[in-house]
Structures are given as C-alpha cells and as structure tokens.
KOLPALO-652372 format. One record per atom (N, C-alpha, C, CB): residue number from 1; residue in one letter; x, y, z. Coordinates in Angstrom, 2 decimals. Glycine has a CB too. Example, Ala and Ser with C-alpha at 12.3 -4.5 7.8 and 13.67 -1.06 7.14 Angstrom:
2
<1; A; <13.19; -5.69; 7.80>>;
<1; A; <12.30; -4.50; 7.80>>;
<1; A; <13.20; -3.30; 7.80>>;
<1; A; <11.31; -4.47; 9.05>>;
<2; S; <12.85; -2.25; 7.08>>;
<2; S; <13.67; -1.06; 7.14>>;
<2; S; <12.90; 0.03; 7.87>>;
<2; S; <14.08; -0.60; 5.72>>;
This chain:
63
<1; M; <0.74; -1.02; -0.19>>;
<1; M; <0.11; 0.18; -0.07>>;
<1; M; <0.81; 1.47; -0.42>>;
<1; M; <-0.28; 0.26; 1.16>>;
<2; T; <0.58; 2.16; -0.61>>;
<2; T; <1.42; 3.98; -0.78>>;
<2; T; <0.93; 4.26; 0.07>>;
<2; T; <1.23; 5.22; -2.00>>;
<3; D; <2.26; 5.44; 0.65>>;
<3; D; <1.35; 6.37; 1.19>>;
<3; D; <0.20; 6.75; 0.66>>;
<3; D; <1.86; 7.35; 1.36>>;
<4; N; <-0.02; 7.83; -0.24>>;
<4; N; <-1.68; 8.33; -0.51>>;
<4; N; <-2.25; 7.19; -0.69>>;
<4; N; <-2.08; 9.31; -1.84>>;
<5; E; <-2.53; 5.96; -0.72>>;
<5; E; <-3.10; 4.94; -0.35>>;
<5; E; <-2.95; 4.45; 1.05>>;
<5; E; <-2.77; 4.12; -1.15>>;
<6; K; <-2.62; 5.13; 1.64>>;
<6; K; <-3.39; 5.37; 3.30>>;
<6; K; <-3.67; 6.55; 4.02>>;
<6; K; <-2.63; 4.81; 4.34>>;
<7; R; <-3.08; 7.56; 2.95>>;
<7; R; <-3.59; 8.69; 3.35>>;
<7; R; <-5.56; 8.82; 2.97>>;
<7; R; <-2.53; 9.84; 2.53>>;
<8; A; <-5.77; 7.73; 1.72>>;
<8; A; <-6.77; 8.23; 0.93>>;
<8; A; <-7.85; 7.14; 1.91>>;
<8; A; <-6.54; 8.04; -1.00>>;
<9; H; <-7.38; 6.32; 2.37>>;
<9; H; <-8.40; 5.22; 3.12>>;
<9; H; <-8.37; 6.19; 4.73>>;
<9; H; <-7.54; 3.11; 3.23>>;
<10; D; <-7.25; 6.74; 5.42>>;
<10; D; <-7.55; 7.88; 6.43>>;
<10; D; <-8.96; 8.32; 6.11>>;
<10; D; <-6.49; 9.17; 6.31>>;
<11; I; <-8.82; 9.43; 5.23>>;
<11; I; <-9.74; 10.52; 4.64>>;
<11; I; <-11.20; 10.11; 4.40>>;
<11; I; <-9.19; 10.98; 3.30>>;
<12; A; <-10.74; 8.75; 3.69>>;
<12; A; <-12.25; 7.96; 3.09>>;
<12; A; <-13.15; 6.86; 5.10>>;
<12; A; <-11.31; 6.00; 1.10>>;
<13; L; <-12.48; 6.76; 5.80>>;
<13; L; <-12.80; 6.52; 7.00>>;
<13; L; <-12.88; 8.04; 8.33>>;
<13; L; <-11.69; 5.37; 7.26>>;
<14; A; <-11.91; 9.26; 8.07>>;
<14; A; <-12.70; 9.96; 8.64>>;
<14; A; <-14.88; 10.51; 8.22>>;
<14; A; <-11.63; 10.98; 8.56>>;
<15; L; <-14.14; 10.70; 6.95>>;
<15; L; <-15.15; 11.80; 6.42>>;
<15; L; <-16.72; 10.16; 6.37>>;
<15; L; <-14.33; 12.85; 4.20>>;
<16; L; <-16.18; 8.96; 6.38>>;
<16; L; <-17.49; 7.98; 6.64>>;
<16; L; <-18.52; 7.95; 7.41>>;
<16; L; <-17.24; 7.01; 6.94>>;
<17; A; <-18.37; 8.59; 8.38>>;
<17; A; <-19.81; 8.88; 8.93>>;
<17; A; <-20.59; 10.30; 8.95>>;
<17; A; <-19.75; 8.52; 10.29>>;
<18; E; <-19.77; 10.90; 8.48>>;
<18; E; <-20.75; 12.02; 7.88>>;
<18; E; <-21.13; 12.09; 6.28>>;
<18; E; <-20.08; 13.39; 8.20>>;
<19; I; <-20.95; 11.33; 5.73>>;
<19; I; <-22.01; 10.96; 4.47>>;
<19; I; <-22.59; 9.85; 5.38>>;
<19; I; <-21.29; 10.37; 2.69>>;
<20; I; <-22.39; 8.99; 5.81>>;
<20; I; <-23.68; 7.87; 6.03>>;
<20; I; <-24.79; 8.21; 6.96>>;
<20; I; <-23.17; 6.49; 6.64>>;
<21; K; <-25.18; 9.26; 7.93>>;
<21; K; <-25.61; 9.69; 8.70>>;
<21; K; <-26.63; 10.90; 8.24>>;
<21; K; <-24.63; 9.85; 9.43>>;
<22; P; <-26.80; 11.72; 6.88>>;
<22; P; <-27.81; 12.30; 6.82>>;
<22; P; <-28.47; 11.66; 6.02>>;
<22; P; <-27.74; 13.41; 6.62>>;
<23; Q; <-27.55; 9.96; 4.44>>;
<23; Q; <-28.39; 9.89; 4.00>>;
<23; Q; <-29.04; 8.01; 5.44>>;
<23; Q; <-27.96; 10.01; 2.08>>;
<24; Y; <-28.80; 8.04; 5.98>>;
<24; Y; <-29.34; 6.57; 6.97>>;
<24; Y; <-30.62; 7.77; 7.24>>;
<24; Y; <-28.03; 5.74; 8.87>>;
<25; L; <-30.79; 8.75; 8.03>>;
<25; L; <-31.64; 9.55; 8.96>>;
<25; L; <-32.28; 9.74; 7.06>>;
<25; L; <-30.78; 11.18; 10.32>>;
<26; A; <-32.63; 10.43; 6.05>>;
<26; A; <-32.73; 10.32; 5.50>>;
<26; A; <-34.12; 8.75; 5.14>>;
<26; A; <-31.56; 10.68; 5.38>>;
<27; N; <-33.28; 8.12; 4.84>>;
<27; N; <-34.04; 6.52; 5.01>>;
<27; N; <-34.94; 6.34; 5.78>>;
<27; N; <-33.29; 5.46; 5.44>>;
<28; A; <-34.84; 6.45; 7.17>>;
<28; A; <-35.77; 6.18; 7.97>>;
<28; A; <-37.07; 6.65; 7.99>>;
<28; A; <-35.37; 6.36; 8.87>>;
<29; V; <-36.74; 8.70; 7.70>>;
<29; V; <-37.49; 9.45; 7.92>>;
<29; V; <-38.66; 9.06; 6.50>>;
<29; V; <-36.72; 10.85; 8.13>>;
<30; V; <-38.04; 8.97; 5.09>>;
<30; V; <-39.23; 8.80; 4.32>>;
<30; V; <-39.71; 6.93; 4.07>>;
<30; V; <-38.83; 9.68; 2.78>>;
<31; G; <-39.00; 6.39; 5.23>>;
<31; G; <-39.12; 5.13; 4.73>>;
<31; G; <-39.90; 4.78; 6.15>>;
<31; G; <-37.62; 4.27; 4.23>>;
<32; G; <-40.51; 6.10; 6.62>>;
<32; G; <-40.46; 5.43; 8.33>>;
<32; G; <-39.98; 3.80; 9.04>>;
<32; G; <-42.04; 5.47; 8.79>>;
<33; S; <-39.25; 3.92; 9.32>>;
<33; S; <-38.65; 2.16; 9.09>>;
<33; S; <-37.34; 2.74; 10.04>>;
<33; S; <-38.12; 1.35; 6.90>>;
<34; K; <-36.77; 2.37; 11.51>>;
<34; K; <-35.69; 2.21; 11.63>>;
<34; K; <-34.70; 1.30; 11.38>>;
<34; K; <-35.70; 2.39; 12.32>>;
<35; S; <-34.82; 0.52; 10.01>>;
<35; S; <-34.06; -0.61; 9.28>>;
<35; S; <-33.31; -0.03; 8.38>>;
<35; S; <-34.89; -1.65; 8.60>>;
<36; A; <-33.90; 1.20; 7.62>>;
<36; A; <-33.52; 1.82; 6.85>>;
<36; A; <-31.85; 1.91; 6.52>>;
<36; A; <-34.12; 2.80; 7.18>>;
<37; T; <-31.20; 1.02; 5.53>>;
<37; T; <-29.53; 0.65; 4.81>>;
<37; T; <-29.38; 1.40; 3.90>>;
<37; T; <-29.19; -0.80; 4.13>>;
<38; V; <-28.18; 1.94; 4.30>>;
<38; V; <-27.03; 2.31; 3.78>>;
<38; V; <-25.86; 1.40; 2.71>>;
<38; V; <-26.50; 2.65; 4.92>>;
<39; D; <-25.45; 1.12; 2.08>>;
<39; D; <-24.27; 0.05; 1.26>>;
<39; D; <-23.00; 1.47; 2.07>>;
<39; D; <-24.45; -0.17; -1.41>>;
<40; A; <-22.68; 0.73; 3.18>>;
<40; A; <-21.52; 1.98; 3.67>>;
<40; A; <-19.67; 1.32; 2.67>>;
<40; A; <-21.32; 1.84; 6.28>>;
<41; Y; <-19.73; 0.38; 2.23>>;
<41; Y; <-18.62; 0.23; 1.39>>;
<41; Y; <-18.95; 1.38; 0.17>>;
<41; Y; <-18.48; -1.43; 0.87>>;
<42; V; <-20.05; 1.43; -0.58>>;
<42; V; <-19.46; 2.13; -1.82>>;
<42; V; <-19.76; 3.55; -1.07>>;
<42; V; <-20.29; 1.78; -3.55>>;
<43; K; <-20.28; 4.12; 0.00>>;
<43; K; <-20.13; 4.89; -0.38>>;
<43; K; <-18.32; 5.34; 0.82>>;
<43; K; <-21.66; 5.59; -0.46>>;
<44; Y; <-17.90; 4.86; 1.40>>;
<44; Y; <-16.00; 4.37; 1.25>>;
<44; Y; <-15.78; 4.14; -0.24>>;
<44; Y; <-15.44; 2.59; 2.18>>;
<45; K; <-15.42; 3.40; -0.98>>;
<45; K; <-15.18; 3.62; -1.62>>;
<45; K; <-15.50; 4.73; -2.87>>;
<45; K; <-15.13; 2.85; -1.50>>;
<46; T; <-16.10; 5.28; -2.91>>;
<46; T; <-16.09; 6.50; -3.46>>;
<46; T; <-15.94; 7.54; -2.91>>;
<46; T; <-16.89; 6.69; -3.97>>;
<47; A; <-15.02; 7.64; -1.84>>;
<47; A; <-14.55; 8.60; -0.76>>;
<47; A; <-13.37; 8.07; -1.17>>;
<47; A; <-15.04; 8.59; 0.88>>;
<48; Y; <-12.93; 6.87; -0.88>>;
<48; Y; <-11.26; 6.15; -0.99>>;
<48; Y; <-10.69; 6.86; -1.97>>;
<48; Y; <-11.07; 4.43; -1.45>>;
<49; D; <-11.53; 6.74; -3.74>>;
<49; D; <-11.41; 6.79; -5.03>>;
<49; D; <-11.02; 8.01; -4.94>>;
<49; D; <-12.46; 6.46; -5.88>>;
<50; S; <-11.92; 9.06; -4.73>>;
<50; S; <-11.75; 10.26; -5.04>>;
<50; S; <-10.88; 11.30; -3.86>>;
<50; S; <-13.13; 10.66; -5.35>>;
<51; A; <-10.26; 10.87; -2.85>>;
<51; A; <-9.21; 11.14; -2.17>>;
<51; A; <-7.88; 10.44; -2.85>>;
<51; A; <-9.51; 10.71; -0.78>>;
<52; L; <-7.85; 9.53; -3.13>>;
<52; L; <-6.94; 8.89; -4.20>>;
<52; L; <-6.87; 9.69; -5.27>>;
<52; L; <-7.36; 7.57; -4.68>>;
<53; N; <-7.08; 9.89; -5.77>>;
<53; N; <-7.24; 10.53; -7.01>>;
<53; N; <-6.45; 11.71; -7.03>>;
<53; N; <-8.59; 10.82; -7.30>>;
<54; A; <-7.08; 12.39; -6.20>>;
<54; A; <-6.72; 13.84; -5.93>>;
<54; A; <-4.99; 14.00; -4.96>>;
<54; A; <-8.25; 14.51; -4.88>>;
<55; L; <-5.29; 12.92; -4.49>>;
<55; L; <-3.69; 12.68; -3.49>>;
<55; L; <-2.82; 12.46; -4.61>>;
<55; L; <-3.53; 11.12; -2.23>>;
<56; N; <-2.64; 11.67; -5.67>>;
<56; N; <-1.57; 11.37; -6.72>>;
<56; N; <-1.87; 12.40; -7.22>>;
<56; N; <-1.53; 10.15; -7.65>>;
<57; R; <-2.25; 13.33; -7.66>>;
<57; R; <-2.73; 14.46; -8.69>>;
<57; R; <-1.74; 15.74; -8.23>>;
<57; R; <-4.61; 14.86; -8.53>>;
<58; D; <-2.44; 15.63; -6.91>>;
<58; D; <-1.45; 16.56; -5.73>>;
<58; D; <0.25; 16.39; -5.80>>;
<58; D; <-1.88; 15.97; -4.00>>;
<59; Y; <-0.15; 14.90; -5.22>>;
<59; Y; <1.35; 14.38; -4.59>>;
<59; Y; <1.65; 13.02; -5.55>>;
<59; Y; <1.26; 13.86; -2.62>>;
<60; P; <2.70; 13.70; -6.65>>;
<60; P; <2.52; 11.80; -7.47>>;
<60; P; <3.52; 11.12; -7.09>>;
<60; P; <2.65; 11.52; -9.33>>;
<61; S; <4.59; 11.95; -6.62>>;
<61; S; <5.41; 10.91; -5.78>>;
<61; S; <4.86; 10.05; -4.21>>;
<61; S; <6.70; 11.80; -5.41>>;
<62; G; <3.74; 10.37; -3.89>>;
<62; G; <3.33; 9.30; -2.50>>;
<62; G; <4.01; 10.66; -1.29>>;
<62; G; <4.58; 7.12; -2.47>>;
<63; S; <4.68; 11.41; -1.66>>;
<63; S; <4.99; 11.97; -0.14>>;
<63; S; <4.82; 13.48; -0.20>>;
<63; S; <6.62; 11.62; 0.44>>;
C-alpha cells in the first residue's frame, strides 16, 4: 500500500460517518423504518477513490 493509498483510506474513514449519517436519517424518515440501510462500502469506496485521485494528482511521488 502506498502512502497516498494509506492517506486516502484515512480520509475516507474520517468522512464515512458524516457521509452515511444524513442518508441513513433521510431513509429512515422517508421509509418510516428504523431499519433503513446505506451501503457503507460503496460510500467508503467513493470517498477513497476521490481522495486517492486528488492525492495522486497533488503528490505524484506519494510523499
């Protein structure tokens, strides 16, 4: 795993709760169910890919 991959992972994890929370709450309110689901992996992967692309662009050597 490169340094940029590690950084992207950390960024994605830090953002994940803030990304999922509003969507979970919106699903629960609209659906009227406490069992509303959000695919955490898809949200993580989207955040990870976005962060990795930006890091690779700004820090091509990974440092």
